[in-house]
Backbone as a ProteinNet text record, in pm:
[ID]
protein_1_A
[PRIMARY]
MKQIQLLLLRHGECEGGAILRGRVDVPLSETGWQQMSAAVAAQASVCSAIYSSTSRRCADFAQALAAELHSTAPLLTGVPPLSTALSSNSTSASNILTAQTKPLEAQFLSDLQEIDFGDWDGRKLDELYQQEGERLAAYWQNPWQAPPPNGETMASFESRVNYAIEQILAAEFEQLSIALNSIALNKDEAQDGTLTPTAKIWLVSHGGVIRHLMARALGVERAVGFYSQLNLPVAAVVKINVLQDEQGTRYWRLDWPSGRCE
[TERTIARY]
1842.5	1714.8	1664.6	1536.1	1468.8	1364.5	1328.8	1234.7	1133.6	1011.6	898.1	867.6	867.7	822.4	679.3	586.6	447	425.2	381.9	346.2	192.2	144.9	1.3	-53.5	-143.4	-200	-350.7	-392.6	-531.9	-595.3	-718.3	-781.5	-797.3	-820.1	-836.4	-977.4	-1007.3	-1147.1	-1240.4	-1359	-1458.6	-1583.1	-1651.5	-1786.7	-1878	-1986.9	-2087.7	-2088.6	-1986.8	-1985.3	-1955.5	-1992.1	-1955.2	-2052.9	-2021.4	-2098	-2001.2	-2058.2	-1977.9	-1955.6	-1834.1	-1799.1	-1740.6	-1811.4	-1765.2	-1764	-1875.5	-1890.7	-1962	-2017.2	-2079.5	-1975.6	-2012	-1911.6	-1927.4	-1838.8	-1844	-1710.1	-1704.3	-1578	-1504.7	-1377.7	-1299	-1357.5	-1335.9	-1359.2	-1235.2	-1250.8	-1129.6	-1018	-1056.3	-960.4	-891.2	-977.5	-918.4	-816.6	-838.3	-738.9	-614.1	-623	-509.2	-432	-505.5	-439.3	-350.2	-413.3	-345.8	-230.5	-244.7	-136.1	-17.2	-43.8	65	131.6	53.4	109.3	203.4	165.3	242.4	365.4	353.6	464.8	579.2	552.5	656.6	736.4	689.9	757	830.9	885.5	959.9	874.4	934.1	859.6	859.6	930.3	939.4	891.7	807.6	768.2	750.5	723	710.8	566.5	477.8	340.9	248.1	121	16.7	-102.2	-145.5	-265.6	-366.2	-493.9	-592.4	-724.1	-795.1	-933.1	-1011.5	-1121	-1213.7	-1301.2	-1311.1	-1391.1	-1345	-1432.8	-1395.9	-1299.4	-1319.9	-1228	-1076.5	-1061.7	-926.6	-888.5	-978	-948	-926	-1004.4	-987.9	-844.8	-803	-665	-563	-574.6	-478.6	-462.7	-570	-561.3	-478.9	-507.4	-435	-282.5	-262.9	-120.1	-45.9	-104	-35.5	0.5	-81.6	-50.7	65.8	82.3	189.4	326.8	321.8	449.8	503.1	627.2	681.1	744.2	768.5	824.2	950.8	1033.7	1148.2	1128.5	1013.4	957.2	1046.1	1089.1	1062.9	1182.3	1160.8	1273.9	1361.2	1488.3	1579.6	1667.1	1632.8	1721.2	1803.1	1922.4	2013.9	2100.4	2075.7	2162.8	2244.7	2373.5	2461.7	2409.3	2403.1	2361.3	2452.5	2398.6	2476	2607.6	2600.5	2719.7	2828	2777.7	2875.9	2925.7	2842.4	2882.6	2990.6	2970.7	3062.2	3203.7	3201.8	3331.7	3403.4	3333.1	3389.5	3483.9	3603.8	3696.9	3646.8	3555.5	3513.3	3392.6	3337.3	3212.9	3228.4	3193.4	3206.9	3088.4	3114.3	3009.3	2916	2967.2	2886.4	2787.2	2813.5	2726.2	2623.3	2600.9	2502	2396.6	2264.4	2153.3	2064.6	2035.2	1964.5	1813.9	1735.4	1590	1527.5	1431	1364.7	1246.2	1219.7	1100.1	980.8	868.3	746.3	628.5	519.7	403	347.5	296.9	228.9	88.2	28.5	-119.3	-159.4	-256.7	-304.4	-386.1	-373	-444.8	-546.4	-674	-788.8	-835.6	-841.4	-882.4	-991	-1107.3	-1221.6	-1190.9	-1094.2	-1061.7	-990.1	-949.6	-886.4	-991.9	-1114.3	-1222.7	-1233.7	-1295.5	-1320.4	-1414.3	-1430.7	-1522.3	-1666.2	-1753.5	-1894.1	-1968.5	-2014.8	-2086	-2232.3	-2271.6	-2414.1	-2511	-2605.8	-2717.4	-2664.4	-2543	-2487.1	-2422.2	-2390.4	-2307.6	-2372.7	-2301.8	-2348	-2434.9	-2459.9	-2547.7	-2462.6	-2531.9	-2469.2	-2422	-2304.9	-2246.8	-2324.8	-2363.5	-2434.8	-2565.8	-2635.7	-2756.5	-2734.1	-2628.2	-2598.3	-2568.3	-2492.4	-2458.9	-2590	-2677.9	-2801.2	-2888.4	-2898.9	-2987.9	-2932.2	-2806.3	-2743.1	-2605.2	-2596.3	-2472.3	-2406.3	-2486	-2432.2	-2379	-2452	-2411.2	-2290.7	-2282.5	-2174.6	-2045.5	-2056.5	-1944.9	-1886.9	-1978.4	-1938.6	-1860.6	-1905.9	-1840.7	-1695	-1676.9	-1547.9	-1454.2	-1507.4	-1425.6	-1383.7	-1475.9	-1444	-1522.9	-1470.3	-1546.8	-1555.3	-1467.7	-1477.5	-1598	-1638.5	-1749.6	-1888.5	-1877.6	-2005.1	-2006.9	-2030.2	-2032.1	-2144.7	-2140.5	-2253.2	-2372.1	-2495.4	-2608.9	-2609.4	-2617.3	-2611.7	-2481.2	-2378.7	-2247.3	-2148	-2030.4	-1921	-1857.6	-1826.3	-1762.3	-1612.9	-1542.4	-1403.2	-1322.3	-1370.1	-1295	-1297.3	-1414.2	-1423.3	-1344	-1356.4	-1275	-1123.1	-1074.1	-930.5	-880.9	-968.3	-934	-913	-1006.2	-996.2	-885.1	-863.5	-742.3	-614	-600.2	-486.3	-463.6	-573.7	-564.7	-510.4	-567.7	-523.5	-372.3	-330.6	-188.3	-94.9	-137.4	-50.8	-37.9	-145.9	-142.4	-50.5	-57.6	26.2	170.6	202.4	340.8	398.8	317.8	368	403	315.4	342.4	465.4	473.8	584.7	717.3	719.4	851.3	893.5	799.1	831.1	888.9	829.9	881.1	1022	1038.2	1167.9	1277.5	1242.7	1336	1377	1279.2	1300.1	1398.3	1368.3	1456.4	1595.6	1611.8	1740.7	1819.4	1747	1815.1	1867	1800.4	1846	1960.1	2001.9	2115.1	2230	2325.7	2443.4	2541.2	2535.7	2639.2	2741.3	2866.6	2971.2	2948.5	3024.1	3004	3017.9	3116	3136.6	3020.7	2972	2852.6	2727	2713.3	2591.3	2584.3	2702.8	2707.5	2722.1	2717.8	2727.5	2599.4	2597.8	2477.2	2428.7	2503.5	2456.3	2358.2	2351.1	2258.6	2121.3	2024.7	1886	1802.4	1796.8	1715	1570	1521.4	1391.3	1302.6	1179.3	1081.5	979.2	939.4	841.9	712.8	600.4	470.3	371.6	279	175.6	51	-12.4	-141.3	-232.9	-339.9	-431.1	-554.6	-583.8	-695.9	-758.3	-808.9	-893	-830.3	-892	-848.2	-847.5	-958.1	-961.7	-860.7	-843.2	-750.8	-602.3	-573.6	-433.1	-411.5	-510.5	-493.7	-475.4	-543	-520	-378.4	-329.3	-192.5	-86.9	-121.1	-26	-28.5	-139.4	-157	-81.6	-98.7	-28.3	125.5	177.2	319.3	371.1	286.9	323.6	299.4	237.7	208.3	89.6	3.2	-113.6	-236.7	-299.4	-426.1	-536.5	-653.2	-778.1	-758.6	-679.7	-659.6	-766.8	-844.4	-968.2	-916.3	-982.5	-959.6	-832.2	-762.4	-635.4	-654.7	-747.5	-768.4	-804.2	-889.8	-929.6	-817.3	-709	-597	-493.9	-512.5	-419.6	-472.8	-414.9	-458.2	-413.9	-505.6	-465.1	-549.4	-503.3	-573.2	-596.3	-682.5	-702.6	-571.7	-543.7	-424.9	-294.8	-308.3	-190	-112.3	21.9	104.3	174.4	158.8	222.1	308.8	435.5	530.3	546.4	529.6	556.9	658.9	767.8	873.2	849.9	843.9	831.8	951.8	1033.4	1153.3	1125.6	1187.8	1179	1312.4	1337.1	1467.1	1474.5	1585.7	1601.6	1507.2	1450.9	1363.5	1214.2	1192	1062.7	986.3	1057	989.3	989.7	882.8	862	860.2	919.4	924.8	875.4	773	705	765.1	789.7	839.7	768.2	705	638.3	753.1	755	865	823.5	867.8	826.8	898.1	826.3	895	1006.6	1123.5	1232.5	1284	1235.7	1276.2	1404.8	1461.4	1587.5	1561.5	1659	1647.9	1679.5	1605	1627.7	1663.6
-266.7	-284	-160.5	-134.9	-27.7	-90.1	-21.3	-77.5	22.3	-19.5	54.4	-19.6	48.7	-18	42.3	-51.5	-18	-33.2	79.2	78.9	69	-51.5	-73.6	-53.3	51.2	87.8	58.2	-32.5	-59.5	55	90.1	191.9	149.7	242.9	215.9	185.4	187.5	154.1	260.5	221.5	310.1	335.3	435.2	460.3	352.2	327.8	237.5	104.1	79.6	-48.7	-168.5	-287.4	-414.2	-443.7	-382.3	-402.9	-453.2	-509.6	-557.4	-433.2	-387.9	-269.7	-309.1	-279.1	-292	-156.4	-131.8	1.6	99	53.8	153.9	252.8	378.1	477.7	544.4	501.3	547.1	614.7	714.1	773.9	696.5	736	684.1	729.1	646.8	698.6	772.3	834.9	906.3	805.1	683.8	581	538.9	530.8	493.5	592	722	822.3	801.6	774.8	757	632.8	524.3	401.8	424	490.1	512.3	607.6	711.3	809.7	734.5	646.2	574.9	479	416.2	328.5	403.2	521.1	597.5	647.3	692.1	748	648	518.5	418.4	393.7	456.5	441.7	561.1	553	660.4	787.1	901.1	1029.8	1089.2	1031.9	1082.9	979.3	1019.3	925.7	1004.8	933.3	998.6	1016.7	942.6	947.3	885.6	921.4	864.9	830.9	708	669.2	616	629.3	590	549.9	461.7	429.6	563.1	570.2	686.8	682.2	566.3	554.3	654.4	706.1	810.4	757.8	632.2	576.2	563.5	579.8	582.5	717	780.1	907.4	1024	1027.2	1135.4	1135.6	1014.4	1004.3	1027.9	979.6	1004.6	1150.7	1230.4	1369.8	1437.8	1401	1449.3	1408.8	1284.9	1234.4	1320.5	1350.4	1426.3	1558.6	1620.1	1751.1	1745.3	1630.3	1624.4	1586.1	1496	1451.3	1544.4	1521.6	1589.5	1493.9	1528.3	1437.7	1486.1	1386.9	1415.1	1369.2	1325.5	1298.5	1237	1109.3	1026.5	1022.4	965.7	941.3	836.9	859.3	764.4	708.6	584.5	516.1	414.6	392.6	306.2	393.8	520.1	615.7	690.7	708.3	771.1	908.3	939.7	1074.6	1182.9	1303.5	1411.8	1432.2	1428.6	1451.3	1348.2	1217.1	1111.3	1128.5	1164.8	1179.6	1291.8	1401.2	1512.4	1478.9	1390.4	1352.9	1238.1	1181.5	1068.8	1124	1065.5	1107	1070.7	972.7	920.1	991.5	1090.9	1151.4	1302.3	1363	1506.5	1577.9	1689.9	1762.1	1819.2	1855.1	1912	1809.3	1682.9	1577.5	1532.2	1594.6	1550.5	1665.3	1610.4	1698.3	1657	1749.6	1710.7	1715.3	1616.8	1613.7	1730.7	1795.7	1905.7	1855.3	1899.5	1864.8	1938.1	1877.3	1941.3	1891.4	1963.2	1919.6	1794.4	1708.7	1587.3	1615.4	1544.4	1546.3	1397.7	1356.3	1219.6	1201.7	1084.4	1048.4	941.7	963.5	882.7	793.2	665.4	566.7	481.3	483.4	401	251.9	215.4	74.4	22.2	109.6	64.5	43.3	55.2	33.7	-110.8	-131.9	-270.3	-334.9	-467.4	-540.3	-500.4	-510.7	-469	-600.3	-588.5	-707.5	-711.3	-631.4	-636	-620.8	-717.7	-713.8	-716.2	-763.2	-778.1	-644.3	-559.4	-444.3	-347.6	-313.5	-223.3	-285.4	-417.3	-482	-517.7	-532.2	-572.5	-719.9	-744.2	-881.1	-983.6	-948.6	-1048.6	-1081.9	-989.8	-1006.4	-1097.8	-1069.3	-1148.9	-1291.8	-1314.5	-1452.3	-1529.7	-1457.2	-1517.9	-1561.2	-1473.1	-1489.2	-1561	-1543.5	-1604.2	-1659.4	-1722.8	-1773.1	-1881.1	-1966.7	-2071.6	-2018.6	-1924.3	-1862.4	-1778.7	-1703.6	-1621.5	-1696.7	-1810.8	-1901.8	-1954.5	-1988	-2039.8	-1935.7	-1808.7	-1700.8	-1680.3	-1676.3	-1657.4	-1772.2	-1894.3	-2009.1	-2007.8	-1974.1	-1972.8	-1870.6	-1742.6	-1630.2	-1641.8	-1716.1	-1728.5	-1807.1	-1900.9	-1997.7	-1942.6	-1864.9	-1828	-1675.4	-1600.6	-1451.5	-1406.8	-1287.4	-1232.8	-1197.6	-1209.8	-1180.2	-1034.8	-1028.4	-894.6	-820.9	-893.9	-831.2	-850.7	-803.4	-815.5	-954.2	-1006.3	-1136.7	-1115.4	-1219.7	-1206.7	-1183	-1242.5	-1219.1	-1077.2	-1008	-866.2	-784.6	-820.2	-743.4	-753.6	-874.8	-886.6	-819.1	-822.8	-765.3	-617.1	-547.6	-401.4	-361.9	-438.8	-408.4	-430	-536.1	-552.8	-440	-395.5	-283.6	-160.1	-132.4	-11.1	-15.1	-133.6	-138.4	-136.4	-189.7	-182.7	-42.4	37.3	177.8	254.6	226.8	292.8	260	135.1	91.4	149.2	150.5	207.4	356.8	429.2	572.1	597	517	539	496.7	390.5	345.3	449.1	508.5	614.9	736.4	776.7	886.3	854.7	729.6	690	695.2	648.9	662	802.9	889.5	1033.4	1090.2	1057.7	1110	1054.8	927.2	868.3	932.9	962.9	1021.1	1164.7	1222.8	1364.2	1355.2	1239.2	1227	1162.8	1242.2	1193.4	1118.4	984.3	904.7	871.1	851.9	815.6	669.7	630.1	501.1	390	392.5	281.8	269.9	379.2	371	326.6	370.8	329.4	178.3	117.5	-27.1	-104	-37.2	-103.4	-178.4	-307.8	-387.5	-385.9	-325.5	-320.9	-208.1	-113.5	-3.6	-37.2	-23	-51.4	78	170.3	293.7	255.6	318.6	278.8	405	395.5	498.5	436.8	509.9	457.9	531.1	450.5	519.1	454.5	536.4	488.1	454.6	343.5	306.9	271.6	361.9	352	282.4	169.3	89.7	-1.4	-116	-200.6	-338.1	-415	-548.4	-637.2	-635.4	-726	-691.8	-561.8	-517.8	-559.8	-534.2	-561.2	-715.5	-791.8	-935.7	-990.8	-929.4	-973.8	-944.4	-825.4	-790.8	-878.2	-912.2	-1008.4	-1143.5	-1189.3	-1320.6	-1313.2	-1201.3	-1189.7	-1189	-1119.9	-1119.9	-1266	-1342.5	-1478.1	-1579.1	-1531.6	-1618.4	-1712.3	-1672	-1756.5	-1708.9	-1800.4	-1770.3	-1859.3	-1804.9	-1871.6	-1991	-1967.5	-2071.1	-2059.3	-2172	-2173.2	-2150.8	-2055.6	-2024.8	-1937.9	-1902.3	-1829.3	-1689.2	-1616.4	-1479.1	-1477	-1570.1	-1566.7	-1606.6	-1668	-1704.3	-1594.3	-1487.1	-1373.2	-1275.6	-1275	-1183	-1044.9	-952.8	-811.2	-714.3	-672.6	-587.6	-444.2	-368.3	-235.3	-153.3	-66.8	19.9	-60.1	-182.9	-266.1	-202.5	-213.5	-173.9	-293.1	-316.9	-426.2	-374.1	-419.2	-374.1	-473.8	-428.9	-514.5	-441.3	-507.2	-450.4	-503.3	-416.5	-455.7	-408.4	-501.2	-473.5	-481.8	-396	-398.7	-406.9	-497.9	-505.6	-421.4	-427.3	-346	-373.4	-501.6	-541.2	-507.1	-447.5	-417	-523.5	-641.1	-749	-715	-740.1	-711.8	-829.3	-813	-921.7	-863.8	-941.2	-898.6	-967.6	-896.8	-957.3	-905.7	-993.2	-952.1	-938.6	-817.3	-783.5	-822.8	-940.4	-986.8	-905.6	-868.3	-796.1	-882.6	-816	-894.1	-844.9	-725	-674.1	-593.5	-583.4	-505.4	-361.1	-289	-142.8	-93.8	9.3	65.9	210.2
-1112.7	-1045.2	-975.9	-985.3	-907.1	-821.9	-714.8	-615.3	-568.4	-557.5	-494.7	-374.3	-256	-133	-107.8	-103.4	-72.5	70.2	136.3	278.9	287.3	303.8	298.2	444.4	456.5	584.8	583	670.9	691.7	779.1	742	824.9	973.1	1056.5	1200.2	1234.9	1367.9	1414.9	1358.1	1327.5	1265.1	1357.4	1325.6	1386.6	1340.1	1419.6	1368.7	1437.1	1514.6	1594.9	1503	1551.7	1487.5	1360.8	1250.1	1131.7	1026.1	918.4	803.8	713.5	704.3	626.7	494.8	387.8	252.4	190.9	120.3	57.1	144.4	259.6	351	396.9	388.2	409.7	543.8	640.2	771.4	803.1	894.1	928.9	1039.1	1054.8	1164	1294.7	1399.4	1535.2	1583.5	1701.8	1754.8	1780.1	1832.2	1855.7	1727.1	1614.3	1483.5	1434.3	1453.8	1414.3	1502.3	1627.8	1711.5	1667	1634.1	1590.5	1460.1	1365.4	1234.5	1252.3	1342.6	1362.5	1424.9	1514.5	1586.8	1484.9	1397.7	1296.7	1204.5	1158.9	1067.8	1136.1	1264.3	1336.8	1349.5	1346.7	1358.1	1229.3	1113.8	987.7	941.4	819.8	762.4	751.1	779.3	768.5	636.7	539.2	398.9	302.5	210	105.2	-23.4	-132.6	-260.1	-309.2	-248	-284.4	-186.1	-186.9	-104.7	-191.6	-183.7	-260.4	-155.3	-181.6	-92.1	-158	-87.8	-118.4	-105.6	-177.9	-167.2	-42.8	22	141	250.7	328.6	425.9	533.5	573.4	677.9	631.3	502	448.3	401.8	322.1	257.1	348.2	462.3	554.8	611.9	655.1	711.4	609.2	489.6	380.2	353.7	360.5	334.3	445.2	570.8	682.8	678.7	639.7	628.6	525.3	412.8	309.4	356.3	447.4	502.2	603.2	658.2	759.5	703.7	603	552.4	436.1	400.3	284.8	197.4	73	-29	-83.9	-127.4	-212.4	-352.1	-380.7	-511.3	-619.8	-599.8	-488.1	-391.9	-278.5	-186.7	-243.4	-263	-319.1	-214.4	-166.3	-79.3	-166.9	-123.6	-212.4	-300.5	-312	-383.2	-282.8	-298.6	-207	-163.5	-38.5	4.4	-51.5	-59	-117.6	-45.7	87.6	169.6	137.8	128.6	92.8	-49	-142.4	-282.1	-292.4	-225.3	-233.6	-177.3	-77.2	-13.9	-85.6	-184.7	-258.5	-367.5	-380.1	-482.7	-626.2	-631.7	-758.4	-816.2	-739.5	-775.7	-789.3	-901	-915.4	-855.9	-782.2	-720.7	-828.7	-941.4	-1041.6	-1101.6	-1081.6	-1139.6	-1041.6	-924.4	-826	-819.3	-848.2	-839.2	-725.8	-636.2	-516.8	-558.1	-495.4	-515.1	-439.6	-496.6	-432.9	-363.2	-235.4	-167.3	-222.4	-211.6	-258.6	-171.6	-164.6	-86.2	-148	-60.5	-103.1	-126.3	-224.5	-240.7	-248	-160.2	-169.7	-293.9	-352.9	-467.3	-441.3	-475.2	-437.4	-553.7	-521.4	-631.1	-578.6	-651.9	-613.5	-627.8	-713.2	-724.4	-601.7	-505.7	-383.4	-275.5	-305	-202.9	-165.1	-45.5	-2.4	-95.1	-86.4	-168.6	-128.1	-224.1	-208.2	-158.8	-34	32.8	-5.2	-93.7	-137.6	-30.9	-22.8	81	229.3	242.9	376.9	419.9	327.3	353	455	565.9	660.1	781.1	761.1	863.7	985	1096.2	1223.9	1211.9	1256.4	1234.7	1315.5	1440.2	1520.9	1457.5	1395.9	1323.3	1203.5	1127.8	1010.6	1047.2	1152.3	1189.1	1238.5	1299.5	1342.6	1224.1	1130.2	1017.6	899.1	873.6	756.4	786.8	904.1	956.7	861.5	809	725	594	534.3	411	425	543.5	576	597.8	667.1	695.4	566.6	467	340.3	261.3	279.7	205.7	260.8	391.3	453.2	412.7	396.8	369.3	222.6	138.1	-5.5	-82.5	-75.8	-134.4	-286.1	-353.5	-497.6	-538.3	-451.9	-479.1	-424.4	-322.1	-244.5	-231.3	-333.9	-326	-236.2	-183	-100.5	-191.4	-146.9	-230.7	-278.4	-410	-488.5	-457.2	-419.8	-393	-511.5	-484.3	-579.5	-579	-696.5	-707.4	-667.7	-619.7	-590.3	-716.4	-830	-958.2	-995.1	-977.6	-1011.1	-916.5	-790.7	-677.3	-704	-727.4	-744.8	-878.5	-977.6	-1103.1	-1092.9	-1024.3	-1012.8	-917.7	-814.5	-724.5	-807.2	-883.9	-962.9	-1065.6	-1120.6	-1220.2	-1151.3	-1032.3	-954.8	-918.8	-870.9	-821.9	-947.7	-1058.1	-1173.4	-1222.1	-1215.6	-1257.3	-1166	-1033.4	-933.2	-957.7	-971.3	-994.9	-1126.7	-1232.1	-1348.7	-1340	-1272.2	-1250.3	-1164.1	-1050.4	-966.1	-1010.7	-1086.7	-1150.3	-1256.7	-1324.8	-1419	-1351.1	-1238.3	-1162.4	-1105.3	-1059.9	-1008.6	-1111.1	-1234.4	-1348	-1385	-1379.3	-1406.4	-1307.8	-1178.2	-1068.3	-1080.7	-1114.6	-1134.5	-1245.5	-1355.3	-1470.7	-1433	-1332.3	-1295.8	-1200.4	-1154.5	-1062.2	-1139	-1161.6	-1247.2	-1162.7	-1160.9	-1100.8	-1198.7	-1156.1	-1254	-1306.5	-1392.5	-1457.1	-1362.4	-1274.7	-1178.6	-1083.2	-1037.6	-939	-1007.7	-1132.4	-1207.1	-1226.7	-1232.9	-1256.6	-1125.1	-1018.1	-886	-850.8	-860.6	-837.4	-696.3	-605.2	-462.2	-440.2	-536.8	-527.2	-573.9	-490.4	-541.8	-507	-595.8	-570.5	-539.2	-433.7	-383.4	-356.2	-396.5	-361.7	-265.6	-164.5	-67.7	-87.6	-96.8	-108.9	-11.9	38.6	127.3	44.3	80.8	25.2	135.4	157.2	265.2	214.8	268	210.6	317.4	273.3	357.2	368.7	465.2	496.4	370.6	298.9	182.5	74.7	48.7	-50.7	-14	115.1	161.9	160.7	203.8	198.6	56.3	-36.2	-176.9	-216.1	-190.3	-228.4	-160.8	-32	38.6	-31.2	-68	-140.8	-275.7	-342.5	-468.1	-450	-345.4	-319.5	-296.7	-236.3	-193.6	-311.1	-413	-528.9	-500.8	-417.2	-381.4	-456	-525.7	-600.5	-567.2	-540.1	-508.9	-413	-306.8	-208	-102.4	-93.5	-1.6	142	210.7	346.5	372.1	265.1	279.8	336.7	279.6	329.7	478.8	522.9	661.1	753.8	704.3	787.4	803.5	729.8	750.5	848.4	964.6	1071.2	1039.7	1025.2	990.6	1068.2	1186.6	1273.4	1211	1273.7	1220.6	1241.9	1146.4	1151.9	1132.3	1077.7	1050.7	935.4	941.1	825.4	769.4	645.2	568.1	460.4	455.2	356.6	248.8	118.5	7.8	-82.4	-116.7	-197.8	-341.8	-443	-581.3	-652.2	-700.8	-773.2	-928.2	-999.8	-1148.2	-1209.1	-1298.1	-1362.9	-1490	-1564.5	-1682.2	-1792.4	-1789.6	-1893.1	-1853.5	-1737.8	-1695.9	-1621	-1597.9	-1523.5	-1369.1	-1310.8	-1168.6	-1077.7	-963.4	-860.9	-724.3	-675.5	-556.4	-437	-324.2	-202.9	-83.5	-9.3	120.3	223.5	281.5	377.1	515.5	556.9	694.5	801.7	908.3	1015.9	1076.2	1099.3	1152.1	1284.2	1331.8	1450.9	1441	1317.7	1295.3	1293.1	1330.4	1326.4	1196.7	1144.9	1007.9	1023.8
[MASK]
++++++++++++++++++++++++++++++++++++++++++++++++++++++++++++++++++++++++++++++++++++++++++++++++++++++++++++++++++++++++++++++++++++++++++++++++++++++++++++++++++++++++++++++++++++++++++++++++++++++++++++++++++++++++++++++++++++++++++++++++++++++++++++++++++++++

């Protein structure tokens, strides 16, 4: 088994006040930068890749994050560290290849953008609730049945997000396989089922995108009211582990916070 850990980071507070942000392109506020920086600081400092929505509130931070972090392309957790391997009687030093660090470059995908709210996009929330409160409430309750006027349907939104995440996973699992093939473990270690090589990647995106991925990890489809029941504050970090077996079948697991030290 191999594993990709998705570190899903929602953007922080934005400029523009209380508006409905879909495709409207607004930058982070100073507070938003601080929120996202604090969220990242609490996580691992090494990752193999960074992917981001093309919206400024995500892309600007992802660009800065890539400049701060470094990569082992990918980071292999679950593989014995070099120092451990060299001290092991069963592992030959000549068979261990260390991963080389390299600069990270954020990759920007338009399919990771927030849903397009159409005529509602960018409007003040209090104004929207006053003028179209009933229609807006119906949308939050069942977005599949009540799309925003001239906006994106949920079917289209979920389809493009699924396409983006499948492309990301395919690329990262391929890179993980290449890295594993470059690390020569002896036969006993290679068959040790307790080892789960893992690559960690950041995905900087939006509330709707992250909620959809959470629902997918939980096996929830088109559940009325489900999205609105998922509390996801700005700069929230959600972890999803995707495992892939030897046949290429993938298993999604939402990693609930447990308070354990890592």
